Backbone as a printed PyTorch tensor [residue, N CA C, xyz], in Angstrom:
tensor([[[ 11.8020, -13.4140,  -6.2850],
         [ 11.1120, -12.3430,  -6.9620],
         [ 10.4340, -11.4630,  -5.9190]],

        [[ 10.5150, -10.1660,  -6.1240],
         [  9.8380,  -9.2100,  -5.2540],
         [  8.5970,  -8.6940,  -5.9620]],

        [[  7.5440,  -8.4500,  -5.1920],
         [  6.2850,  -8.0070,  -5.7680],
         [  5.9340,  -6.6130,  -5.2750]],

        [[  5.3660,  -5.8310,  -6.1890],
         [  4.9390,  -4.4820,  -5.8750],
         [  3.4790,  -4.3530,  -6.2920]],

        [[  2.6300,  -3.8960,  -5.3760],
         [  1.2300,  -3.6730,  -5.6950],
         [  1.1310,  -2.4330,  -6.5820]],

        [[  0.5210,  -2.5830,  -7.7450],
         [  0.4190,  -1.4500,  -8.6640],
         [ -0.9840,  -0.8780,  -8.7360]],

        [[ -1.9730,  -1.5880,  -8.1890],
         [ -3.3390,  -1.0830,  -8.1910],
         [ -4.3410,  -2.1940,  -8.0330]],

        [[ -5.6220,  -1.8040,  -8.1020],
         [ -6.6820,  -2.8040,  -8.0280],
         [ -7.8800,  -2.3130,  -8.8150]],

        [[ -8.7260,  -3.2460,  -9.1840],
         [ -9.9770,  -2.9530,  -9.8760],
         [-11.0710,  -3.8240,  -9.2830]],

        [[-12.3110,  -3.4890,  -9.5960],
         [-13.4530,  -4.2980,  -9.1710],
         [-13.9790,  -5.0500, -10.3780]],

        [[-14.3250,  -6.3130, -10.1430],
         [-14.8180,  -7.1290, -11.2340],
         [-15.8590,  -8.1020, -10.6950]],

        [[-17.1360,  -7.7850, -10.8530],
         [-18.2540,  -8.6690, -10.4910],
         [-18.1490,  -9.2220,  -9.0690]],

        [[-18.0750,  -8.3620,  -8.0740],
         [-18.0370,  -8.7980,  -6.6840],
         [-16.6680,  -9.2240,  -6.1950]],

        [[-15.6810,  -9.1070,  -7.0300],
         [-14.3120,  -9.4480,  -6.6540],
         [-13.4330,  -8.2110,  -6.7610]],

        [[-12.4210,  -8.1880,  -5.9650],
         [-11.4140,  -7.1460,  -6.0950],
         [-10.1900,  -7.8110,  -6.7100]],

        [[ -9.7040,  -7.2330,  -7.7830],
         [ -8.5660,  -7.7840,  -8.5110],
         [ -7.3590,  -6.9010,  -8.2290]],

        [[ -6.3690,  -7.4680,  -7.5550],
         [ -5.1520,  -6.7420,  -7.2060],
         [ -4.0920,  -7.0100,  -8.2670]],

        [[ -3.4740,  -5.9580,  -8.7250],
         [ -2.4610,  -6.0710,  -9.7700],
         [ -1.0840,  -5.8710,  -9.1450]],

        [[ -0.1960,  -6.7980,  -9.4420],
         [  1.1610,  -6.7750,  -8.9060],
         [  2.1610,  -6.8080, -10.0480]],

        [[  3.3020,  -6.2410,  -9.7720],
         [  4.4250,  -6.3160, -10.6970],
         [  5.5220,  -7.1000,  -9.9880]],

        [[  5.9140,  -8.2110, -10.5760],
         [  6.9980,  -9.0090, -10.0150],
         [  8.3090,  -8.6010, -10.6460]],

        [[  9.2920,  -8.3100,  -9.7980],
         [ 10.6090,  -7.8940, -10.2770],
         [ 11.5890,  -9.0080,  -9.9570]],

        [[ 12.1590,  -9.6030, -11.0020],
         [ 13.0940, -10.7030, -10.8370],
         [ 14.4870, -10.2290, -10.4580]],

        [[ 15.3630, -11.1650, -10.1630],
         [ 16.7440, -10.8280,  -9.8020],
         [ 17.4810, -10.1470, -10.9430]],

        [[ 17.0950, -10.4930, -12.1670],
         [ 17.7290,  -9.8700, -13.3310],
         [ 16.9800,  -8.6060, -13.7690]],

        [[ 16.0950,  -8.0910, -12.9060],
         [ 15.3110,  -6.8590, -13.1160],
         [ 14.2330,  -6.9900, -14.1940]],

        [[ 13.9150,  -8.2030, -14.5990],
         [ 12.8060,  -8.3820, -15.5250],
         [ 11.5010,  -8.2020, -14.7650]],

        [[ 10.5240,  -7.6510, -15.4160],
         [  9.2440,  -7.3690, -14.7810],
         [  8.1600,  -8.2590, -15.3740]],

        [[  7.3600,  -8.8320, -14.4920],
         [  6.2550,  -9.6900, -14.8860],
         [  5.0170,  -9.2160, -14.1460]],

        [[  3.9010,  -9.1470, -14.8500],
         [  2.6650,  -8.6710, -14.2450],
         [  1.7940,  -9.8350, -13.8010]],

        [[  1.2210,  -9.6950, -12.6040],
         [  0.3480, -10.7030, -12.0150],
         [ -0.9260, -10.0150, -11.5630]],

        [[ -2.0090, -10.7650, -11.5380],
         [ -3.2440, -10.2730, -10.9260],
         [ -3.7870, -11.3790, -10.0260]],

        [[ -4.2880, -10.9490,  -8.8710],
         [ -4.8580, -11.8870,  -7.9020],
         [ -6.2650, -11.4060,  -7.5860]],

        [[ -7.2410, -12.2560,  -7.8050],
         [ -8.6420, -11.9260,  -7.5780],
         [ -9.0950, -12.4870,  -6.2350]],

        [[ -9.8430, -11.6590,  -5.4700],
         [-10.3620, -12.0920,  -4.1740],
         [-11.8400, -11.7330,  -4.0920]],

        [[-12.6510, -12.6890,  -3.6890],
         [-14.0940, -12.4810,  -3.5590],
         [-14.3700, -11.6650,  -2.2950]],

        [[-14.9550, -10.4750,  -2.4760],
         [-15.1940,  -9.5660,  -1.3570],
         [-16.2340, -10.1250,  -0.3920]],

        [[-17.3490, -10.6300,  -0.8870],
         [-18.4080, -11.1300,   0.0010],
         [-17.9400, -12.3410,   0.7990]],

        [[-17.1560, -13.2090,   0.1910],
         [-16.6290, -14.3750,   0.9060],
         [-15.6540, -13.9380,   1.9970]],

        [[-14.8070, -12.9880,   1.6860],
         [-13.8430, -12.5220,   2.6990],
         [-14.5610, -11.8830,   3.8750]],

        [[-15.6060, -11.1140,   3.6170],
         [-16.3590, -10.4930,   4.7080],
         [-17.1110, -11.5380,   5.5180]],

        [[-17.6270, -12.5610,   4.8610],
         [-18.3220, -13.6390,   5.5690],
         [-17.3780, -14.3950,   6.5020]],

        [[-16.1130, -14.4850,   6.1270],
         [-15.1250, -15.1850,   6.9540],
         [-14.4700, -14.2650,   7.9820]],

        [[-14.8410, -12.9880,   7.9650],
         [-14.3020, -12.0470,   8.9430],
         [-12.9950, -11.4030,   8.5230]],

        [[-12.6660, -11.4590,   7.2540],
         [-11.4440, -10.8210,   6.7480],
         [-11.8190,  -9.4280,   6.2620]],

        [[-11.1440,  -8.4280,   6.8000],
         [-11.4300,  -7.0490,   6.4010],
         [-10.8630,  -6.7790,   5.0120]],

        [[-11.5080,  -5.8800,   4.2920],
         [-11.0860,  -5.5400,   2.9380],
         [ -9.6670,  -4.9650,   2.9480]],

        [[ -9.3080,  -4.2600,   4.0190],
         [ -7.9840,  -3.6630,   4.1120],
         [ -6.8770,  -4.7030,   4.1990]],

        [[ -7.2080,  -5.9000,   4.6270],
         [ -6.2140,  -6.9660,   4.7540],
         [ -5.9240,  -7.6680,   3.4280]],

        [[ -6.8330,  -7.5620,   2.4970],
         [ -6.7220,  -8.3350,   1.2540],
         [ -5.4640,  -8.0570,   0.4410]],

        [[ -5.0050,  -6.8030,   0.2720],
         [ -3.7800,  -6.6220,  -0.5200],
         [ -2.5700,  -7.3660,   0.0480]],

        [[ -2.3900,  -7.3180,   1.3620],
         [ -1.2550,  -8.0230,   1.9650],
         [ -1.4310,  -9.5360,   1.8980]],

        [[ -2.6680, -10.0050,   2.0330],
         [ -2.9100, -11.4400,   1.9180],
         [ -2.6250, -11.9300,   0.5070]],

        [[ -3.0150, -11.1380,  -0.4910],
         [ -2.7320, -11.5210,  -1.8740],
         [ -1.2350, -11.4750,  -2.1560]],

        [[ -0.5500, -10.5170,  -1.5630],
         [  0.9080, -10.4460,  -1.7090],
         [  1.5580, -11.6850,  -1.1060]],

        [[  1.1320, -12.0580,   0.0930],
         [  1.6520, -13.2560,   0.7530],
         [  1.3500, -14.5030,  -0.0780]],

        [[  0.1590, -14.5410,  -0.6680],
         [ -0.2490, -15.6460,  -1.5390],
         [  0.7010, -15.7550,  -2.7340]],

        [[  1.0230, -14.6280,  -3.3450],
         [  1.9500, -14.6210,  -4.4860],
         [  3.3450, -15.0820,  -4.0740]],

        [[  3.8100, -14.6310,  -2.9270],
         [  5.1520, -14.9760,  -2.4630],
         [  5.2950, -16.4730,  -2.2030]],

        [[  4.2100, -17.1370,  -1.8600],
         [  4.2580, -18.5710,  -1.5710],
         [  4.1700, -19.4310,  -2.8250]],

        [[  3.7560, -18.8470,  -3.9360],
         [  3.5930, -19.6170,  -5.1710],
         [  4.8990, -19.7440,  -5.9350]],

        [[  4.9390, -20.7560,  -6.7720],
         [  6.0520, -20.9080,  -7.7050],
         [  5.7270, -20.0280,  -8.9140]],

        [[  6.4090, -18.8910,  -9.0210],
         [  6.0830, -17.9280, -10.0740],
         [  6.7150, -18.2830, -11.4140]],

        [[  7.3980, -19.4070, -11.4910],
         [  7.9540, -19.8160, -12.7820],
         [  6.8750, -20.3900, -13.6960]],

        [[  5.7030, -20.7060, -13.1060],
         [  4.5830, -21.1940, -13.9250],
         [  4.1000, -20.0840, -14.8450]],

        [[  3.3540, -20.4710, -15.8310],
         [  2.8180, -19.4990, -16.7950],
         [  1.5930, -18.7600, -16.2660]],

        [[  1.0160, -19.2220, -15.1590],
         [ -0.2000, -18.5990, -14.6280],
         [  0.1120, -17.2060, -14.0990]],

        [[ -0.5950, -16.2200, -14.6210],
         [ -0.3970, -14.8270, -14.2070],
         [ -1.6640, -14.2260, -13.6140]],

        [[ -2.8190, -14.8310, -13.9150],
         [ -4.1000, -14.4020, -13.3640],
         [ -4.5380, -15.4390, -12.3410]],

        [[ -4.3880, -15.0960, -11.0660],
         [ -4.5920, -16.0560,  -9.9930],
         [ -5.8250, -15.7010,  -9.1730]],

        [[ -6.2960, -16.6640,  -8.3790],
         [ -7.4580, -16.4620,  -7.5200],
         [ -7.0660, -16.8080,  -6.0880]],

        [[ -7.3240, -15.8640,  -5.1830],
         [ -7.1620, -16.1050,  -3.7560],
         [ -8.4520, -16.7920,  -3.3140]],

        [[ -8.4170, -18.1190,  -3.2840],
         [ -9.6180, -18.9480,  -3.1570],
         [-10.0910, -19.0800,  -1.7130]],

        [[-11.2500, -19.7150,  -1.5680],
         [-11.8640, -19.9090,  -0.2550],
         [-10.9450, -20.7060,   0.6780]],

        [[-10.2870, -21.7350,   0.1450],
         [ -9.4090, -22.5560,   1.0030],
         [ -8.2500, -21.7190,   1.5420]],

        [[ -7.7470, -20.7750,   0.7490],
         [ -6.6660, -19.8990,   1.2060],
         [ -7.1620, -18.9420,   2.2830]],

        [[ -8.3790, -18.4280,   2.1010],
         [ -8.9670, -17.5350,   3.0990],
         [ -9.2270, -18.2670,   4.3990]],

        [[ -9.7600, -19.4780,   4.2940],
         [-10.0240, -20.2690,   5.5060],
         [ -8.7250, -20.6170,   6.2430]],

        [[ -7.6780, -20.8980,   5.5070],
         [ -6.3830, -21.1750,   6.1400],
         [ -5.8870, -19.9610,   6.9050]],

        [[ -6.0550, -18.7720,   6.3310],
         [ -5.6510, -17.5380,   7.0090],
         [ -6.4730, -17.3210,   8.2830]],

        [[ -7.7870, -17.5280,   8.1940],
         [ -8.6650, -17.3290,   9.3560],
         [ -8.2990, -18.3040,  10.4740]],

        [[ -8.0350, -19.5510,  10.1470],
         [ -7.6740, -20.5260,  11.1820],
         [ -6.2980, -20.2130,  11.7740]],

        [[ -5.3870, -19.7100,  10.9670],
         [ -4.0690, -19.3010,  11.4650],
         [ -4.2010, -18.1470,  12.4520]],

        [[ -5.0510, -17.1850,  12.1500],
         [ -5.2840, -16.0530,  13.0550],
         [ -5.9150, -16.5180,  14.3650]],

        [[ -6.8570, -17.4390,  14.2680],
         [ -7.5050, -17.9680,  15.4690],
         [ -6.4930, -18.6940,  16.3510]],

        [[ -5.5890, -19.4500,  15.7390],
         [ -4.5610, -20.1640,  16.5050],
         [ -3.6070, -19.1770,  17.1800]],

        [[ -3.2640, -18.0980,  16.4920],
         [ -2.3860, -17.0860,  17.0840],
         [ -3.0600, -16.3940,  18.2660]],

        [[ -4.3650, -16.0920,  18.1310],
         [ -5.0950, -15.4660,  19.2370],
         [ -5.1700, -16.3970,  20.4400]],

        [[ -5.3930, -17.6770,  20.1860],
         [ -5.4660, -18.6560,  21.2700],
         [ -4.1140, -18.7850,  21.9750]],

        [[ -3.0360, -18.8080,  21.1970],
         [ -1.6940, -18.9040,  21.8020],
         [ -1.3960, -17.6630,  22.6330]],

        [[ -1.8100, -16.4980,  22.1580],
         [ -1.5910, -15.2620,  22.9190],
         [ -2.3950, -15.2900,  24.2140]],

        [[ -3.6190, -15.8030,  24.1680],
         [ -4.4410, -15.9020,  25.3710],
         [ -3.8240, -16.8760,  26.3620]],

        [[ -3.2650, -17.9800,  25.8710],
         [ -2.6050, -18.9450,  26.7580],
         [ -1.3920, -18.3220,  27.4350]],

        [[ -0.6050, -17.5630,  26.6690],
         [  0.5660, -16.9060,  27.2550],
         [  0.1400, -15.8930,  28.3050]],

        [[ -0.9290, -15.1710,  28.0360],
         [ -1.4070, -14.1660,  28.9740],
         [ -1.8910, -14.8200,  30.2610]],

        [[ -2.6290, -15.9290,  30.1330],
         [ -3.1250, -16.6360,  31.3140],
         [ -1.9820, -17.2290,  32.1250]],

        [[ -0.9740, -17.7650,  31.4670],
         [  0.1110, -18.4200,  32.1960],
         [  1.0780, -17.4220,  32.8240]],

        [[  1.0810, -16.1800,  32.3830],
         [  2.0210, -15.2150,  32.9400],
         [  1.4690, -14.4680,  34.1440]],

        [[  0.2280, -14.7030,  34.5020],
         [ -0.3520, -14.0460,  35.6750],
         [  0.2640, -14.6050,  36.9470]],

        [[  0.4600, -13.7090,  37.8950],
         [  1.0000, -14.1460,  39.1830],
         [ -0.1210, -14.7400,  40.0310]],

        [[  0.2090, -15.7180,  40.8470],
         [ -0.8190, -16.2600,  41.7310],
         [ -1.1890, -15.2280,  42.8010]],

        [[ -2.4000, -15.3100,  43.2830],
         [ -2.8640, -14.3800,  44.3140],
         [ -2.0500, -14.5780,  45.5920]],

        [[ -1.7600, -13.4710,  46.2420],
         [ -0.9820, -13.5270,  47.4810],
         [ -1.9200, -13.8720,  48.6180]],

        [[ -1.5280, -14.8230,  49.4270],
         [ -2.3190, -15.2480,  50.5640],
         [ -2.0590, -14.2820,  51.7090]],

        [[ -3.0900, -13.5900,  52.1780],
         [ -2.8980, -12.6040,  53.2510],
         [ -2.5600, -13.2710,  54.5740]],

        [[ -2.9620, -14.4990,  54.7660],
         [ -2.6290, -15.2040,  56.0060],
         [ -1.1260, -15.3900,  56.0990]],

        [[ -0.4730, -15.5990,  54.9990],
         [  0.9660, -15.7760,  54.9960],
         [  1.6480, -14.4800,  55.4110]],

        [[  1.1190, -13.3690,  54.9810],
         [  1.7160, -12.0870,  55.3500],
         [  1.6530, -11.8420,  56.8540]],

        [[  0.5850, -12.2620,  57.5000],
         [  0.4610, -12.0600,  58.9440],
         [  1.4580, -12.9130,  59.7180]],

        [[  1.9360, -13.9550,  59.1180],
         [  2.8700, -14.8340,  59.8040],
         [  4.3150, -14.3680,  59.6660]],

        [[  4.5390, -13.3420,  58.8770],
         [  5.9030, -12.8550,  58.7290],
         [  6.3870, -12.2640,  60.0480]],

        [[  7.6420, -12.4580,  60.3680],
         [  8.1430, -11.8750,  61.6260],
         [  8.2720, -10.3550,  61.4730]],

        [[  7.9860,  -9.6780,  62.5350],
         [  8.1200,  -8.2210,  62.5350],
         [  9.5970,  -7.8660,  62.6360]],

        [[ 10.0000,  -6.7620,  62.0840],
         [ 11.3860,  -6.3580,  62.1980],
         [ 11.7410,  -6.0970,  63.6530]],

        [[ 12.9100,  -6.5140,  64.0520],
         [ 13.3770,  -6.3030,  65.4160],
         [ 13.9000,  -4.8870,  65.5620]],

        [[ 13.5460,  -4.2990,  66.6910],
         [ 14.0380,  -2.9450,  66.9410],
         [ 15.4630,  -3.0170,  67.4570]],

        [[ 16.2520,  -2.0970,  67.0090],
         [ 17.6320,  -2.0440,  67.4910],
         [ 17.6930,  -1.3180,  68.8240]],

        [[ 18.5200,  -1.7340,  69.6570],
         [ 18.6720,  -1.1070,  70.9750],
         [ 19.9160,  -0.3200,  71.0700]]])
């Protein structure tokens, strides 16, 4: 099933994202995913990231269930934050390991000088 964001509303400190799921047979099903704004900000998740996170959340669920009004819960937000932290750490490790070692200037002085041709 493919999902299309159709809009959002505010509901008591939460942002409710509305999606339309389009099945292989072109049937349309409506879903809503609620995300707590204050909790997301406390965990360092920007409001601009929430629509894509809710979309990813929907894509991972079994949409054959009858549940159409879903909640992007604290455990899901924490999993995303820890995943981002792990990616940043891996990028830092790659950056540190790709640095070239410092060139020893003493070694350069020991290089033989080019011979002059006669």
